[in-house]
N, CA, C and O of each residue as an XYZ file, in Angstrom:
372
protein
N      -5.554    -25.440     -3.575
C      -6.537    -26.612     -3.969
C      -6.064    -26.384     -5.739
O      -6.015    -25.287     -6.296
N      -5.752    -27.731     -6.391
C      -6.118    -27.749     -7.597
C      -7.382    -28.597     -8.064
O      -8.097    -29.325     -7.376
N      -7.476    -28.256     -9.647
C      -8.664    -29.127     -9.894
C      -8.786    -30.672     -9.534
O      -9.680    -31.413     -9.126
N      -7.272    -30.807     -9.929
C      -6.723    -32.488     -9.462
C      -7.501    -33.144     -7.954
O      -8.177    -34.160     -7.793
N      -7.066    -32.075     -6.996
C      -7.512    -31.875     -5.736
C      -9.174    -32.716     -5.182
O      -9.621    -33.616     -4.471
N      -9.609    -31.504     -6.231
C     -11.170    -31.463     -5.725
C     -11.784    -32.496     -6.757
O     -13.000    -32.329     -6.845
N     -11.465    -33.173     -7.293
C     -11.624    -34.493     -8.297
C     -12.580    -35.229     -7.516
O     -13.797    -35.052     -7.478
N     -11.719    -36.282     -6.747
C     -12.374    -36.937     -6.158
C     -14.043    -36.547     -5.116
O     -15.131    -37.122     -5.110
N     -13.560    -35.407     -4.400
C     -14.594    -35.078     -3.442
C     -16.044    -34.558     -4.377
O     -17.184    -34.496     -3.919
N     -15.622    -34.221     -5.786
C     -16.457    -34.138     -6.494
C     -17.464    -35.252     -7.230
O     -18.550    -35.113     -7.793
N     -16.607    -36.437     -6.970
C     -16.967    -37.868     -7.500
C     -17.633    -38.690     -6.274
O     -18.162    -39.793     -6.142
N     -17.390    -37.795     -5.604
C     -17.555    -38.605     -4.110
C     -18.983    -37.601     -3.828
O     -20.015    -38.205     -3.532
N     -19.007    -36.773     -3.880
C     -20.353    -36.185     -3.823
C     -21.431    -36.089     -4.827
O     -22.586    -36.129     -4.402
N     -21.201    -35.952     -6.272
C     -22.396    -35.977     -7.225
C     -23.163    -37.210     -6.653
O     -22.860    -38.267     -6.099
N     -24.618    -36.391     -7.165
C     -25.077    -37.778     -6.733
C     -25.973    -38.518     -5.883
O     -26.839    -39.389     -5.960
N     -25.090    -37.425     -4.612
C     -25.560    -38.066     -3.136
C     -26.837    -37.762     -3.054
O     -27.247    -36.801     -3.705
N     -27.691    -38.487     -2.270
C     -28.878    -38.616     -1.948
C     -29.695    -38.771     -0.535
O     -30.889    -38.558     -0.325
N     -28.802    -39.155      0.251
C     -28.929    -39.881      1.653
C     -28.831    -38.595      2.879
O     -28.031    -38.492      3.809
N     -29.958    -37.697      2.478
C     -29.926    -36.592      3.328
C     -30.607    -36.978      4.930
O     -31.186    -38.058      5.042
N     -30.521    -36.203      5.938
C     -30.685    -36.804      7.355
C     -32.085    -36.525      7.092
O     -32.780    -37.356      7.677
N     -32.962    -35.439      6.256
C     -34.024    -35.258      6.338
C     -35.042    -36.053      5.069
O     -34.661    -35.581      3.998
N     -35.866    -36.792      4.893
C     -36.121    -37.768      3.485
C     -36.548    -36.314      2.627
O     -37.324    -35.412      2.943
N     -35.700    -36.503      1.425
C     -35.882    -35.519      0.447
C     -35.770    -35.869     -1.199
O     -34.804    -36.627     -1.297
N     -36.248    -35.677     -2.293
C     -35.828    -35.988     -2.964
C     -34.961    -35.522     -4.134
O     -34.940    -35.652     -5.358
N     -34.256    -34.918     -3.173
C     -33.181    -33.948     -4.063
C     -32.070    -34.503     -3.683
O     -31.761    -34.910     -2.563
N     -30.982    -34.508     -5.472
C     -30.033    -35.157     -5.432
C     -28.527    -33.847     -5.784
O     -28.598    -32.876     -6.537
N     -27.521    -34.211     -5.095
C     -26.889    -33.416     -4.917
C     -25.860    -33.375     -6.292
O     -25.227    -34.312     -6.778
N     -25.931    -31.791     -6.786
C     -25.122    -32.178     -8.439
C     -23.665    -31.320     -7.825
O     -23.703    -30.482     -6.924
N     -22.894    -31.596     -8.277
C     -21.753    -30.341     -8.097
C     -21.358    -30.356     -9.108
O     -21.374    -31.319     -9.873
N     -20.613    -28.522     -9.453
C     -20.235    -28.289    -10.973
C     -19.198    -27.485    -10.431
O     -19.114    -27.298     -9.218
N     -18.155    -26.844    -11.506
C     -16.914    -26.201    -11.481
C     -17.635    -25.013    -11.858
O     -18.271    -24.875    -12.903
N     -17.487    -24.118    -10.890
C     -17.373    -22.023    -11.155
C     -17.033    -21.966    -12.487
O     -16.778    -22.889    -13.260
N     -17.064    -20.485    -12.709
C     -17.359    -19.824    -13.875
C     -15.540    -19.516    -13.670
O     -15.196    -19.530    -12.488
N     -14.472    -19.267    -14.631
C     -13.314    -18.615    -14.138
C     -13.532    -17.368    -13.263
O     -13.105    -17.214    -12.119
N     -14.214    -16.565    -13.934
C     -14.621    -15.522    -12.837
C     -14.452    -15.581    -11.342
O     -13.922    -14.785    -10.567
N     -15.152    -16.945    -11.111
C     -15.788    -17.006     -9.638
C     -14.094    -17.736     -8.848
O     -13.966    -17.932     -7.640
N     -13.081    -17.996     -9.816
C     -11.670    -18.733     -9.435
C     -11.234    -17.584     -8.833
O     -11.353    -16.427     -9.236
N     -10.551    -18.130     -7.512
C      -9.446    -17.746     -6.383
C      -9.920    -16.579     -5.744
O     -11.054    -16.109     -5.840
N      -8.757    -16.049     -4.936
C      -9.315    -14.995     -4.098
C      -9.870    -14.214     -3.927
O     -10.837    -13.930     -3.220
N      -9.007    -13.569     -4.898
C      -9.634    -11.879     -5.476
C     -10.856    -12.130     -5.592
O     -11.679    -11.873     -4.713
N     -11.145    -12.710     -6.788
C     -12.484    -12.830     -7.520
C     -13.425    -13.239     -6.135
O     -14.273    -12.352     -6.038
N     -13.542    -13.915     -5.391
C     -14.618    -14.231     -3.787
C     -14.562    -13.105     -3.417
O     -15.585    -12.422     -3.381
N     -13.313    -12.599     -3.032
C     -13.682    -11.547     -2.208
C     -14.428    -10.038     -2.991
O     -14.943     -9.029     -2.509
N     -14.215    -10.422     -4.160
C     -14.770     -8.970     -4.805
C     -16.376     -9.342     -4.918
O     -17.184     -8.510     -4.505
N     -16.804    -10.490     -5.432
C     -17.889    -11.009     -5.746
C     -18.406    -10.930     -3.724
O     -19.596    -10.630     -3.635
N     -18.037    -11.044     -2.954
C     -19.007    -10.956     -1.716
C     -18.885     -9.772     -0.863
O     -19.677     -9.482      0.033
N     -17.812     -9.086     -1.205
C     -17.729     -7.533      0.020
C     -18.443     -6.846     -0.142
O     -18.336     -6.067      0.805
N     -19.521     -6.402     -1.007
C     -20.568     -5.693     -1.479
C     -21.944     -6.592     -1.209
O     -23.027     -6.015     -1.118
N     -21.861     -7.729     -1.112
C     -23.107     -8.366     -1.134
C     -23.720     -8.691      0.671
O     -23.277     -8.864      1.806
N     -25.191     -8.601     -0.190
C     -26.136     -8.514      0.929
C     -25.462     -9.484      2.287
O     -25.523     -9.047      3.437
N     -25.025    -10.417      2.065
C     -24.567    -11.561      2.803
C     -23.784    -10.736      3.947
O     -23.985    -10.889      5.151
N     -23.125    -10.095      3.544
C     -22.101     -9.725      4.671
C     -22.671     -8.138      5.483
O     -22.064     -7.374      6.233
N     -24.022     -8.096      4.958
C     -24.674     -6.962      6.232
C     -24.756     -7.245      7.565
O     -25.118     -8.375      7.893
N     -24.507     -6.492      8.333
C     -24.615     -6.764     10.227
C     -25.642     -7.455     10.403
O     -25.501     -8.237     11.344
N     -26.638     -7.508      9.895
C     -27.525     -8.158      9.999
C     -27.529     -9.802      9.697
O     -28.470    -10.462     10.139
N     -26.765    -10.270      9.153
C     -26.396    -11.651      9.015
C     -25.530    -12.080      9.647
O     -24.432    -11.527      9.591
N     -25.738    -13.238     10.482
C     -25.373    -13.426     11.441
C     -23.734    -14.121     11.297
O     -23.575    -14.494     10.135
N     -22.922    -14.295     11.866
C     -21.097    -14.232     11.661
C     -21.195    -16.044     10.718
O     -20.805    -16.362      9.595
N     -21.761    -16.716     11.619
C     -21.096    -18.244     11.020
C     -22.066    -18.503      9.623
O     -22.360    -19.673      9.379
N     -22.593    -17.364      8.654
C     -23.572    -17.275      7.399
C     -22.778    -16.586      6.589
O     -22.846    -17.018      5.438
N     -21.990    -15.613      6.731
C     -20.946    -14.667      6.045
C     -19.778    -15.819      5.233
O     -19.389    -16.943      5.549
N     -19.611    -15.324      4.595
C     -18.311    -15.675      4.096
C     -16.803    -15.735      4.896
O     -16.453    -14.821      5.643
N     -15.959    -16.937      4.637
C     -14.808    -16.723      5.901
C     -13.602    -16.579      4.925
O     -13.684    -17.167      3.847
N     -12.719    -15.998      5.153
C     -11.309    -15.751      4.589
C     -10.647    -16.266      5.973
O     -10.854    -15.945      7.143
N      -9.687    -17.275      5.315
C      -8.305    -17.592      6.328
C      -7.253    -17.216      5.619
O      -7.278    -16.792      4.463
N      -6.391    -17.356      6.250
C      -4.683    -16.997      6.163
C      -4.012    -18.026      7.304
O      -4.081    -17.989      8.532
N      -3.311    -18.992      6.365
C      -2.136    -19.906      6.867
C      -3.704    -20.536      7.798
O      -3.654    -20.029      8.919
N      -4.606    -21.166      7.704
C      -5.697    -21.605      8.321
C      -6.398    -20.940      9.593
O      -6.795    -21.628     10.534
N      -6.510    -19.690      9.555
C      -6.949    -18.933     10.638
C      -7.619    -17.801      9.950
O      -7.275    -17.310      8.875
N      -8.950    -17.326     10.948
C      -9.789    -16.702     10.592
C      -9.123    -15.066     10.463
O      -8.461    -14.515     11.342
N      -9.431    -14.580      9.355
C      -8.694    -13.251      8.836
C      -9.851    -12.443      8.348
O     -10.822    -12.946      7.782
N      -9.695    -11.067      8.610
C     -10.918     -9.897      8.533
C     -10.546     -9.673      6.807
O      -9.585     -9.254      6.161
N     -11.799    -10.171      6.535
C     -12.460     -9.590      4.919
C     -12.714     -8.601      4.869
O     -13.687     -8.120      5.448
N     -11.764     -7.856      4.020
C     -11.879     -6.824      3.551
C     -12.877     -6.122      3.239
O     -13.721     -6.802      2.656
N     -13.341     -4.376      3.447
C     -14.441     -3.824      4.179
C     -14.835     -3.831      2.415
O     -14.154     -4.066      1.417
N     -16.610     -3.359      2.674
C     -17.378     -3.153      0.984
C     -16.480     -1.566      0.725
O     -15.817     -0.776      1.398
N     -16.897     -1.704     -0.512
C     -16.585     -0.065     -1.232
C     -17.908      0.578     -1.232
O     -18.155      1.778     -1.354
N     -18.839     -0.552     -1.052
C     -20.138      1.022     -1.475
C     -21.122      0.300     -0.469
O     -20.810     -0.784      0.024
N     -22.103      0.813     -0.229
C     -23.295      0.452      0.912
C     -23.732     -0.865      0.889
O     -24.650     -1.060      0.093
N     -23.430     -1.630      1.392
C     -24.108     -2.942      1.715
C     -25.528     -3.000      2.234
O     -25.610     -2.882      3.457
N     -26.815     -3.177      1.489
C     -27.618     -3.511      1.723
C     -28.041     -4.979      2.533
O     -27.427     -6.022      2.309
N     -29.163     -4.892      3.491
C     -29.653     -5.974      3.969
C     -30.540     -7.139      3.186
O     -31.542     -6.701      2.621
N     -30.353     -8.264      3.102
C     -30.869     -9.185      2.699
C     -32.490     -9.026      2.239
O     -33.209     -8.802      3.213
N     -33.099     -9.087      1.140
C     -34.481     -9.239      1.068
C     -35.102    -10.220      2.220
O     -34.546    -11.016      2.978
N     -36.120     -9.945      2.097
C     -36.813    -10.435      3.300
C     -36.891    -12.236      2.793
O     -36.520    -13.134      3.549
N     -37.501    -12.506      1.246
C     -37.181    -13.748      1.385
C     -35.946    -14.548      0.821
O     -36.033    -15.566      0.135
N     -34.914    -13.999      1.173
C     -33.315    -14.259      1.713
C     -33.713    -15.938      2.027
O     -34.309    -16.308      3.038
N     -33.307    -16.710      1.081
C     -32.762    -18.199      1.386
C     -33.972    -19.112      1.039
O     -33.897    -20.341      1.009
N     -35.386    -18.205      0.713
C     -36.373    -18.785      1.033
C     -36.727    -20.349     -0.005
O     -37.303    -21.381      0.339
N     -36.161    -20.001     -1.233
C     -36.020    -21.334     -2.001
C     -35.542    -22.726     -1.334
O     -36.082    -23.830     -1.408
N     -34.243    -22.296     -0.590
C     -33.722    -23.256      0.605
C     -34.490    -23.658      1.114
O     -34.300    -24.874      1.075
N     -35.627    -23.393      1.810
C     -36.709    -23.377      3.048
C     -37.866    -24.618      2.064
O     -38.665    -25.457      2.481
N     -37.484    -24.236      0.724
C     -38.681    -25.593      0.133
C     -38.831    -27.056      0.362
O     -39.743    -27.676     -0.185
């Protein structure tokens, strides 16, 4: 996917506010930094993250696709700690 491919989605999603549950929140779409671009960067970002801990349900973990099919995420390179009890609390406000 190129930035040109993503631009129509960014334009369409920016400013969205028609949530199923009433909210004053407005969606803002932005580009990630260069350090977060590409498969290798995202694998390195998440492989040791608490979101990969066994206590986190599979549907909430990052998904790696190869030719459109789920593929094994590389194993962590160090101990993965469980998320803090406050994990996701900002999203529930």
